[in-house]
N, C-alpha and C positions, 0 to 999 in steps of 0.2 A: 367944157363945163367943169367947174372946180368940184372936187369931192368934199363932202362934209367932213370936217375934222373929227377924228375919233375921240370920244370922251375919255378923260383920264380917270373917271370914276372906277373904283374897284369892282363895282357891280357889273361892269362890262368885261371883266377878265374871265378867263376860264376857271372852273372850280379848282383846278390844280394850282392855280396861282393866287387865289383868294386866301388871305391869311387864316381866316376863321375856318373855312372849309378844309384848308390844307392841314390845320391842326387836328381837326376831327378825323380826317381820313388817314393821315400819315403820322400823327403824334407830335407833341410839342417840341421834341428835340430837333426836328428838322427845320424849324422856323429860325430865321435870322433874328438878331436883336431888333432890327428895324421892323420886321413883320410882327413881332410880339408887341412892340409899342404901338404899331398901327391898329392892332386889335383893341388896345386900351383907348385910343382916341377916336376910333370908329370911322372918322371921315377926315378928309383933308380940306382943300379949298377948291375953288372953281378951276384953277389952273394947275393943281398939284394933287396927286393921290395921297392917301394917308401914309402909304409906304414911303413915297418920296419925301414927304414932310418929315417922317420919322428918321429917315437917313440924314436929312439936314440937321435935325436936332442932335442926333448922335455925333455927327461930324463936328459940331460946335464943342463937344466934350471929348474930342480926340477919339471918338468911337469907343469910349471907355464907360461902362455902366457905373463904376464907382465914382468917376468924376461927374457923371450926369446926376448922380444922387446928391451932389453938393449944390446943384443949380437951384436957385430960388424960384418960387412960383412966379414972381414978376419977370424974371429972366426968361422963363418958358413962354410967358404970354407975349414976349416980343416977336415970336414967330407968327406969321400970318396963318390963321386957321386954328390957333391955340388960344382958347379963352380960359377963364378961370377954372371952369369945371374940368376941362381936359388937363390943364396944368396940375390941378390937385390930384387927379386920377393917376397921372404919371408919377408924381411925387410919392403918393401913397403906395403904389406898387413897388417902387424902388426901396421904400422904407421897409415894406414887408419882406422883401428879398434880403435886406441887410439884417433884419431881426432873425430870419430863418437861418442865415449863415451863422449868426451869433449863437443860436440855440444848438446848432450842430457842433460847434467848437466847444461848447460847455461840456461835452461828453469826455473831453480830455481830463483825466483824473490823475495822471502820473506824468511828471516831467522827466523826459529821457534825454533831451538835448535842447539847445537854444531854439531849434526849429519848433519844438513843442510849445515853448513860451510864445513864440511869434504866432503860431496857429491859435493859441488860446486868447491872446490879447489883441491881435490885429483887427478882428471884427469890432472891438470896442474903441480902439485908438486910431486905427488906420485912416479913417475918413474925417477925423475931427479937424476943425480950423483953429483950435486953441490947444495949448499943451496941458496934458494931465500926467500925473505921476502915480503909478500903481505899485503895490507890493503883493507878491504871491508868497503865502506862508506854506511851508512844506513839513511833513513829518520825516522820520529817519529812513523812510522808503521812497522819499521824493514824491509822495502823493500830495496832491493839493488839498490843504485843509481849508484855506480861505484866500480870497483875493480882495484887496481893498484899495480904494482911491486915497492917496495921501494928500494930494493937492491938485488944484485946478487953476490954470492961468500960467503966468510966467514961472519958470523954474529958477529958484535961487536957494542958496543954502539956508537962508533965514526962514524958509517955509517948512523946513524939516524939524519936527519935534521928535527927536530920538527917543525920548522917554515914552511917548505914546506908542511909537512903533514897537518898542521892546515890550511894553506892557501888553499889547495885543498878542505878540508872539508868545509870551508866557501864558496868557489866558488860553490860547489855542493849543498849547503844548507843542508848539513848533520847534524844530531844531535847525531850520534853515530858511532863508528868504531869497527871493529873486526880485530885483528892482526892474522897473520898466517905465519908460515914458515915450511920448511921441514927439516927432519934429514935423509940424505942419508944412514947413518949408521944403521938406523932402530931403534935406541934407542928412547924411549919416555920420558926420564928424562930431564927436563928443566935444562939448564946450568945457571951459574951465569949471563952470558951475556944476556940470554933470559929473565931472571928476571929483569935485569937492564933496558933493552929496554922497557919492559912492564911498569915498574914504570915511566920511563922517559916520555913516551907518555901519560900515564894516568895523570900525573901531569900537562903536557902541555895542555891536553884536558880540565881539570877542570877549568883552567883560562878562557876559552872561553865558558864555560857552555856546553861542549861536554862530551860524555861518551865513555870509552873504555869498551865494554861489555864482551870481551873474547880475549884470545890468544890461538891459536891452534898450536900444533906441529904435523905435518902430516908425516906419513910414507906410505909405499906402501899399507898396509892393515888396519892400525890402526891410532888412533890419541890420543893426550893428550889435555885436555881442562883445562886451568887455572881456568875458572869460575866453571866448574863442580867439580874441586878438592878443591874449596874454597880458592885459593891462589892469586886471582886477586887483 
């Protein structure tokens, strides 16, 4: 006589293996990314538990939550067992995580190295699918006075209005600036346009006795610093 197949439902798991019960009993830090997502979606399909479904979703994004955060609602709905409501829940949770990380990094008030710049701007620029150019204005103690988006979209020298940049620096009482933009492609190699913008702003700053301390190219996990590489 054939045995009845065991259900894949999480309801039939031991309490130690159920994501929700595991979180309550042992704390959120012990749960895997897949288990946390399984709690969000609540259930899987007839042939797949919520955890196994979550593992497949994560695998499609190289098991990287930052990459998963870029996945659209429609792409999530391509997985059997994920309807619009579950897809929206996943997307909302990942966006909350991104915003929380951004708020934590806003506590950085003084730039001490290129790493400080990366930690300050990566939450803003790291996951974007388009290019943005930002400027950080500093006082004589390298404390952050203000950070502002200079342009959005493709980066070319024609998008840089040196007068506006310098006007804002003077209004803020800044003595130095740090430039930064992202490369959605993931490449860290500066383009000719990147170099031209750096030189253009550097020359404009010198006239007003201001300094351009660095220019960072930021990707999801890494950065390139003009100052560190000695090409500023």
